Structures are given as C-alpha cells and as structure tokens.
C-alpha positions as CSV (number, residue, x, y, z in Angstrom):
1,M,16.1,55.6,31.9
2,N,17.6,54.0,28.8
3,K,15.5,53.4,25.7
4,T,14.9,49.7,26.2
5,R,13.7,50.1,29.8
6,R,11.4,53.0,28.7
7,I,9.9,50.7,26.1
8,V,9.5,47.9,28.6
9,L,7.8,50.2,31.0
10,L,5.3,51.6,28.4
11,S,4.7,48.0,27.2
12,C,4.0,46.9,30.8
13,L,1.6,49.7,31.5
14,G,-0.4,48.9,28.3
15,S,-0.3,45.2,28.9
16,S,-1.7,45.4,32.4
17,L,-4.7,47.4,31.2
18,E,-5.3,45.1,28.3
19,Y,-5.1,42.1,30.6
20,Y,-7.7,43.6,32.9
21,D,-10.1,44.0,29.9
22,F,-9.7,40.4,28.8
23,I,-9.9,38.7,32.2
24,I,-12.7,40.7,33.7
25,Y,-15.2,38.6,31.9
26,G,-14.0,35.5,33.8
27,M,-14.0,37.3,37.1
28,M,-17.6,38.4,36.5
29,I,-18.9,35.0,35.5
30,P,-21.3,34.6,38.6
31,Y,-23.0,37.9,37.7
32,I,-22.9,37.5,33.9
33,T,-24.6,34.2,34.3
34,A,-27.5,35.8,36.3
35,V,-27.8,38.6,33.8
36,F,-27.6,36.8,30.4
37,F,-29.0,33.3,31.3
38,V,-31.5,34.1,34.0
39,D,-34.1,31.6,32.7
40,H,-31.8,28.6,32.7
41,Q,-31.1,26.0,35.4
42,P,-27.9,27.0,37.3
43,A,-25.7,24.2,35.9
44,V,-26.8,24.9,32.4
45,A,-26.4,28.6,32.8
46,Y,-22.9,28.2,34.1
47,L,-22.1,25.9,31.2
48,K,-23.2,28.5,28.7
49,T,-21.3,31.3,30.4
50,F,-18.1,29.1,30.4
51,S,-18.8,28.4,26.7
52,I,-18.7,32.1,25.9
53,L,-15.5,32.3,28.0
54,A,-14.1,29.6,25.8
55,I,-15.2,31.3,22.6
56,G,-12.9,34.3,23.5
57,Y,-10.0,31.9,23.8
58,L,-10.9,30.0,20.6
59,A,-10.8,33.3,18.7
60,R,-7.2,34.0,20.0
61,P,-5.4,31.9,17.3
62,L,-7.1,33.8,14.6
63,G,-6.2,37.1,16.3
64,G,-2.6,35.9,16.9
65,Y,-2.2,34.9,13.3
66,F,-3.9,37.9,11.8
67,F,-2.2,40.5,13.9
68,G,1.0,38.6,13.9
69,M,1.0,38.9,10.1
70,I,0.3,42.6,10.4
71,A,3.3,43.0,12.8
72,D,5.5,41.0,10.4
73,I,4.5,43.0,7.4
74,Y,3.8,46.5,8.6
75,G,5.6,46.7,12.0
76,R,5.3,46.1,15.7
77,K,4.1,49.6,16.8
78,K,1.2,49.9,14.3
79,T,0.0,46.5,15.4
80,F,0.0,47.5,19.1
81,L,-2.2,50.4,18.4
82,V,-4.7,48.4,16.4
83,I,-4.8,45.8,19.1
84,M,-5.7,48.3,21.8
85,S,-8.4,49.9,19.6
86,V,-10.2,46.5,19.1
87,M,-9.9,45.7,22.8
88,A,-11.3,49.1,23.9
89,T,-14.3,48.8,21.5
90,A,-15.1,45.2,22.6
91,T,-15.0,45.9,26.3
92,L,-17.1,49.0,26.0
93,I,-19.7,47.0,24.0
94,M,-19.9,44.5,26.9
95,G,-20.6,47.2,29.4
96,L,-23.4,48.7,27.3
97,L,-25.2,45.4,26.3
98,P,-28.8,44.9,27.2
99,S,-29.7,42.1,29.6
100,Y,-31.5,38.9,28.6
101,K,-34.7,40.3,30.1
102,E,-34.4,43.4,27.9
103,A,-33.4,41.9,24.6
104,G,-33.9,38.1,24.9
105,L,-31.6,36.0,22.7
106,W,-29.9,39.1,21.2
107,A,-28.2,39.8,24.5
108,P,-26.0,36.6,24.7
109,L,-25.4,36.8,21.0
110,L,-24.0,40.3,21.3
111,L,-22.0,39.2,24.3
112,I,-20.5,36.4,22.1
113,L,-19.6,39.0,19.4
114,A,-17.9,41.2,22.0
115,R,-16.0,38.3,23.5
116,I,-14.8,37.2,20.0
117,L,-13.4,40.8,19.5
118,Q,-11.6,40.6,22.8
119,G,-10.1,37.2,21.8
120,L,-8.9,38.6,18.5
121,S,-7.2,41.5,20.3
122,F,-5.7,39.6,23.2
123,G,-4.5,36.8,20.9
124,A,-1.8,39.1,19.7
125,E,-1.0,40.9,23.0
126,I,1.6,38.6,24.7
127,P,3.2,37.3,21.4
128,S,3.6,40.9,20.1
129,I,5.0,42.3,23.3
130,S,7.4,39.4,23.7
131,T,8.6,40.0,20.1
132,L,9.0,43.7,20.7
133,I,11.0,43.2,23.9
134,K,13.2,40.5,22.3
135,E,14.0,42.7,19.4
136,H,14.7,45.8,21.5
137,S,16.9,44.1,24.0
138,A,19.0,42.6,21.2
139,S,21.8,40.4,22.7
140,K,21.3,41.5,26.3
141,P,19.9,39.0,28.9
142,S,16.2,39.7,28.7
143,G,14.6,37.3,31.2
144,H,14.0,40.1,33.7
145,Y,12.2,42.2,31.1
146,F,9.8,39.3,30.6
147,G,9.4,39.1,34.4
148,W,8.2,42.7,34.4
149,I,5.7,41.8,31.6
150,I,4.3,39.0,33.7
151,S,4.2,41.4,36.7
152,S,2.2,43.9,34.6
153,T,-0.4,41.2,33.7
154,S,-0.6,40.4,37.4
155,V,-1.4,44.0,38.0
156,G,-4.2,43.8,35.5
157,A,-5.5,40.6,37.1
158,L,-5.2,42.1,40.6
159,L,-7.1,45.2,39.5
160,A,-9.9,43.0,38.0
161,S,-10.0,40.8,41.1
162,L,-10.1,43.8,43.4
163,V,-12.8,45.6,41.4
164,V,-15.0,42.5,41.5
165,F,-14.3,41.9,45.2
166,L,-15.0,45.5,46.2
167,M,-18.2,45.5,44.1
168,G,-19.4,42.3,45.8
169,R,-18.5,43.6,49.2
170,T,-20.2,46.9,48.7
171,F,-23.4,45.9,46.9
172,S,-25.8,43.0,47.0
173,T,-26.0,40.5,44.2
174,E,-29.4,41.8,43.2
175,E,-28.0,45.4,42.9
176,I,-25.1,44.2,40.8
177,T,-27.2,42.1,38.4
178,Q,-29.7,45.0,38.0
179,G,-27.1,47.2,36.4
180,L,-23.9,47.7,38.4
181,W,-22.3,44.7,36.6
182,R,-21.7,47.1,33.7
183,L,-19.2,49.3,35.6
184,P,-16.1,47.0,35.4
185,F,-16.5,46.7,31.7
186,I,-17.0,50.5,31.1
187,L,-13.9,51.1,33.3
188,G,-12.0,48.5,31.2
189,G,-12.9,50.3,28.0
190,I,-11.6,53.6,29.4
191,L,-8.4,51.9,30.5
192,A,-7.9,50.5,27.0
193,V,-8.0,54.1,25.6
194,V,-5.3,55.1,28.2
195,A,-3.2,52.1,27.0
196,F,-3.6,53.2,23.4
197,I,-2.1,56.6,24.3
198,L,0.8,55.0,26.1
199,R,1.6,52.7,23.3
200,N,1.7,55.5,20.8
201,Q,5.0,56.5,22.4
202,I,6.7,53.2,21.7
203,D,9.4,53.1,18.9
204,E,9.5,50.5,16.1
205,T,12.1,47.7,16.8
206,P,15.6,48.0,15.2
207,D,15.3,44.5,13.9
208,F,12.2,45.2,11.9
209,L,13.5,48.5,10.6
210,Q,16.7,46.8,9.5
211,H,14.9,44.0,7.6
212,Q,12.5,46.5,6.1
213,H,15.3,48.6,4.8
214,A,17.0,45.6,3.4
215,N,13.7,44.5,1.8
216,N,14.1,41.2,3.6
217,L,10.5,40.9,4.7
218,H,7.5,38.9,3.5
219,H,4.9,41.2,1.9
220,S,1.8,39.1,2.0
221,A,-0.1,36.8,4.4
222,K,0.2,33.9,1.9
223,T,4.0,34.0,1.8
224,I,4.3,34.3,5.6
225,L,2.1,31.3,6.3
226,G,3.8,29.3,3.6
227,S,7.2,30.1,5.0
228,L,6.1,29.3,8.5
229,L,4.5,26.0,7.8
230,K,7.3,24.9,5.5
231,T,10.3,25.9,7.6
232,Q,9.1,26.0,11.2
233,P,6.6,23.1,11.9
234,K,8.7,21.7,14.8
235,S,9.0,25.2,16.3
236,L,5.2,25.6,16.2
237,I,4.7,22.2,17.9
238,R,7.3,22.9,20.6
239,G,5.9,26.4,21.2
240,F,2.3,24.9,21.5
241,C,3.4,22.2,23.9
242,M,5.4,24.4,26.2
243,T,2.7,27.1,26.3
244,F,0.0,24.5,27.1
245,F,1.0,24.3,30.8
246,F,1.0,28.1,31.2
247,S,-2.4,28.4,29.5
248,Y,-3.8,25.6,31.7
249,L,-2.7,27.5,34.8
250,I,-4.4,30.7,33.7
251,I,-7.6,29.1,32.5
252,F,-8.0,27.0,35.6
253,T,-7.7,30.2,37.7
254,L,-11.0,31.3,36.2
255,Y,-12.6,28.1,37.2
256,L,-11.3,28.2,40.8
257,P,-14.0,30.4,42.4
258,V,-16.7,28.0,41.2
259,Y,-14.7,24.9,42.0
260,L,-13.6,25.9,45.5
261,K,-17.1,27.0,46.4
262,Q,-18.8,23.9,45.0
263,Y,-16.5,21.2,46.3
264,F,-14.8,22.7,49.4
265,G,-17.4,25.2,50.6
266,Y,-15.3,28.4,50.4
267,A,-17.2,31.6,49.9
268,T,-16.7,33.3,46.5
269,Q,-15.7,36.6,48.1
270,T,-13.1,34.8,50.3
271,V,-11.7,33.1,47.2
272,F,-11.4,36.4,45.4
273,S,-9.7,38.1,48.3
274,R,-7.1,35.3,48.7
275,M,-6.6,35.3,44.9
276,S,-5.8,39.0,45.0
277,F,-3.0,38.4,47.5
278,G,-1.7,35.5,45.4
279,I,-1.7,37.6,42.2
280,L,0.1,40.4,44.1
281,L,2.8,37.8,45.2
282,A,3.1,36.7,41.5
283,G,3.6,40.3,40.4
284,V,6.4,40.9,42.9
285,S,8.1,37.6,42.3
286,A,8.0,37.5,38.5
287,P,10.9,39.9,37.9
288,L,13.0,37.9,40.5
289,F,12.3,34.7,38.6
290,G,13.2,36.6,35.4
291,Y,16.7,37.5,36.7
292,L,17.2,33.9,38.0
293,F,16.3,32.3,34.6
294,D,18.7,34.5,32.8
295,Y,21.4,32.2,34.1
296,I,19.8,28.8,34.3
297,D,19.1,26.4,31.5
298,R,15.4,27.3,30.7
299,I,14.4,23.9,29.3
300,K,15.7,22.1,32.4
301,A,13.8,24.5,34.5
302,I,10.6,23.5,32.7
303,K,11.3,19.9,33.4
304,V,11.6,20.7,37.1
305,I,8.7,23.1,37.5
306,T,6.0,21.0,35.9
307,P,6.4,17.8,37.9
308,L,6.7,19.9,41.1
309,F,3.3,21.5,40.3
310,L,1.7,18.0,40.2
311,L,3.0,17.3,43.7
312,F,1.8,20.7,44.8
313,L,-1.6,20.1,43.4
314,Y,-2.0,16.7,45.0
315,A,-0.9,18.1,48.4
316,S,-3.2,21.1,48.1
317,L,-6.3,19.0,47.3
318,K,-5.6,17.0,50.5
319,M,-5.2,20.2,52.5
320,L,-8.3,21.8,51.1
321,E,-10.4,18.9,52.5
322,A,-9.8,20.4,55.9
323,H,-11.9,23.5,54.8
324,A,-9.5,25.7,56.7
325,S,-8.5,29.2,55.8
326,Y,-4.8,28.4,55.9
327,A,-5.2,25.7,53.3
328,L,-6.9,28.1,50.8
329,E,-4.2,30.7,51.4
330,I,-1.3,28.2,50.8
331,F,-3.0,26.8,47.7
332,L,-3.7,30.2,46.0
333,L,-0.4,31.7,47.0
334,G,1.6,28.7,45.8
335,Y,-0.5,28.5,42.6
336,Q,0.4,32.0,41.7
337,L,4.1,31.4,42.3
338,F,4.0,28.6,39.8
339,I,2.4,31.0,37.3
340,A,5.1,33.6,37.9
341,A,8.0,31.2,37.6
342,Y,6.8,29.3,34.6
343,S,5.5,32.2,32.5
344,T,8.6,34.3,32.9
345,N,10.8,31.4,31.7
346,L,8.4,30.6,28.8
347,L,8.2,34.1,27.4
348,A,11.9,34.3,27.1
349,I,12.0,31.0,25.2
350,L,9.2,31.5,22.6
351,P,10.7,34.4,20.6
352,T,13.9,32.4,20.1
353,L,12.0,29.6,18.3
354,F,11.3,31.6,15.2
355,P,13.3,33.8,12.9
356,M,12.5,37.5,12.7
357,P,10.5,37.6,9.4
358,V,7.9,35.2,10.8
359,R,8.4,35.7,14.6
360,S,5.2,37.5,15.4
361,T,3.0,35.1,13.3
362,G,4.7,32.0,14.7
363,M,4.4,33.1,18.3
364,G,0.8,34.2,17.7
365,L,-0.2,30.8,16.4
366,C,1.5,28.4,18.8
367,Y,0.8,30.5,21.9
368,N,-2.9,31.0,21.2
369,L,-3.6,27.5,19.9
370,A,-2.5,26.3,23.3
371,Y,-4.9,28.7,25.0
372,S,-7.8,27.7,22.7
373,V,-7.4,24.0,23.7
374,A,-6.9,24.9,27.3
375,S,-10.1,27.1,27.3
376,L,-12.1,23.9,27.0
377,I,-10.9,22.6,30.3
378,P,-13.4,24.5,32.5
379,L,-16.2,23.4,30.1
380,G,-15.1,19.8,30.5
381,L,-14.7,20.0,34.2
382,S,-18.1,21.6,34.6
383,A,-19.7,18.7,32.7
384,W,-17.7,15.8,34.1
385,V,-16.6,16.6,37.6
386,H,-18.9,15.6,40.5
387,P,-18.4,15.1,44.3
388,H,-17.2,11.6,43.9
389,N,-14.4,12.1,41.4
390,Y,-13.3,15.7,41.5
391,Q,-9.8,15.0,42.9
392,S,-9.0,12.3,40.4
393,M,-10.3,14.4,37.5
394,I,-8.3,17.5,38.5
395,L,-5.1,15.5,39.1
396,G,-5.6,13.5,35.8
397,C,-6.1,16.7,33.9
398,G,-3.0,18.2,35.4
399,A,-0.9,15.1,34.6
400,L,-2.1,15.2,31.0
401,V,-1.2,18.8,30.6
402,V,2.3,18.3,32.1
403,S,2.9,15.4,29.8
404,I,2.1,17.5,26.7
405,T,4.3,20.3,28.0
406,L,7.3,18.0,28.6
407,L,6.8,16.7,25.1
408,G,7.6,20.2,23.8
409,T,11.0,20.1,25.6
410,V,12.2,17.1,23.5
411,Y,15.1,18.2,21.2
412,T,14.7,21.8,22.3
413,K,17.9,23.3,23.4
414,Q,18.2,26.6,25.3
415,K,21.4,27.7,27.0
416,A,21.8,30.1,29.9
417,A,21.8,33.8,29.0
418,V,25.2,34.3,30.6
419,L,26.7,32.4,27.7
420,Y,24.1,32.9,24.9
421,P,21.8,35.8,25.7
422,I,18.3,35.5,24.5
C-alpha cells in the first residue's frame, strides 16, 4: 500500500468514528426528547430537541474557522488530533449527563454545552480531511479518494443507525429512556479515542511542510482572516452555495424519521431499518461516483444532479402517499444515492477554490456556514409544516436550496481530472 492510500485509509477510519459521534444525537432524538423535555407538550419538546440539534450545526462555522486556522498555522496532523480529543470529550459528556428529572434545567443546559463542543469539533472534520487528501494526492486524480471519505462517513452513519435500531428492537422505550439511552454516546466516546490513536499515525502534508520551510505561511489568525476576506470572497460565496445542497440533504435525513411517521404513517423502526440499507448503498456507491467524476466536468455534474433531485423528490412524495413498503424503500435508497453522488463531487471541488496558505480556514468557513443555515430547516419544518401543506412546503424548500446551489456554479470553472487533475 502506497503512502497516499495508507493516509486515506487511516483518515477514513477516523472520519467514520467521528461521524458516528456527531450524528448519533440526531438518531436519538425521540429518546432524548423523552429524557430531557419530559414535562413539555410533544410538539414543543421536539421543537426544543431540534433546536439543540441546530445549535451543534450553528457552532460548526466557529469550529471550522478556529481549527482551520490552527491547521493553516501549525499543521494538518496536529489539528486532527485536537479535533478528535474535543469530540471524544463531548460525546462522553452526553452519555454521562443527568436526566431532566434528576437535574432539572441543568440537564438540557449541559446537553447544549456538549452539543456545542461536538459542533466545534466536527466543523473542522470534513474540511480538514479534504485538505489533507488534496495535498497528499498532489496532481493525481483524487475524486475516488473523496469517494472513500464519503463511504467512511456512511459507515459511521450506518453504525449509528444500526445501534439505535437494535436498541429499539431489543428494549422498550421505557427501558431506553430510564438509562439505556446513554450507551450509544458512551460507545461513541470510546470510538473517538480509537480514532485519535489511528490519526496519530498520519503524516503531515508535503505542501504544508514545503510552505513552512519556505516561511510562506501566515503566523496569526488576524492575517489569515484578512487575507481570506480580501482575496477570496467569491470563493467563499461559491463554496457556501455549492455546499448548501449537500448540507440540506444531510440535515433533512435527520428529520425524516419524524416526518415519515407523522405524515405517512411509517413506523420509526421501519424507517431506521430502511435508512440503514440506504446508507449502506451510499457507502458502496460513493467510491464509484468518485472514479466517474474524475473524468467529468464537475460543475456540469452539479447542474444535472440538483434538478434531478427535485424531480425525484416530487415523484417520491406521490409514491409515499400509497403508504406502501416499496415506496419507502425506493425513496430512502434513491435519497442516499443522491448524497453519495453529490458529496463525492463537491469534496473534490472545494479544496481547489482556495490557495494552500488559507485552504483549511476557507473550507472550514464556507462548508460549515452552509450547514449552519441548513440546520434551521428541521426547525422551520417542525413549526410550519402541517397535514394540508407538507408536500408544497417540502418541494418549495428543495427548490430554494437547489436555486442557491446553482448560483454557486456561476463563473466557477472545473475541468475533468484527466486533463487537469484536482
């Protein structure tokens, strides 16, 4: 195994474990709501739980910016190790928190603190790992490497989904809310420690070492931010817009168990089991999409994928009205294929938008700002969607997201890797 592939493998293993930690909160929302907001009306309780979910995403730009600067000043490897330390601590805190009955208002307040720490850590994860792979792969076609990264996050999501599914299948809701809800978080904290050990074996990137040796790096947060805002404002806007569609797909996934149960009558455990198969399909297909997009104009691919998703969403909503098992399976499998195709393409584009001295900071900002805005979508849908308008609201939201994403492709040129490797 050559050096680049070894680094990609270690990065993927760490990324899958970190993704599990960050997404397990969303998977556990039905149980978290019962533990931390037991005295509230169901609609209000879910609204508060989704608000804390959003807080984690709102913290991501700060984490992406802060850790991005650390990576641009002190190196990629050191940043990776700090990121995992913060994630391990936050996830373990979640698993050890007292319930609302035990600590009152302190319980949700501590939950918010832990979620903020998770957001700070995960805000730097994908931008940092994309930067690292871009700089280690040099001029070689790198799309398939990003496909493996997406595949690794699918493994993390699959693990989270399976843990919640098996727990719900084995134990009653009462047993879980009485204490077993802690287990997925404690497991996540342990996995984060494993990821820390794995990432300690990753080498610093040649690009960073070369610029460091030449003293061609910024040495303060102020100079990095100033350089980024002065020289790269269009890249920040383009990165935000193109990331927005991907962040919408991921955030909306966390809303699906509630949405599909409330408006189409599908059981939560059925949704989780079908989501697990969809995530597995995404994990398998992402590297294949990565190879494909190494030789296709990436911007044109975005212009095709996003409108196709709107057509898919419209057809899926019509099928789901039949309340049939096949409709749910087609929707969740197809949904994950769109995630795999778009994300693999996106992660290969983003590192090319910024020069090396500000690459981690630039990616951290635009990538996570998109997630912060998208994190408000479940909150809005919970408040505004009702049985008489849910289809038009979902389609309208999707159309708005696609429009913003297509805006990011304006004046953005990206040629196929067969001619100009990225």
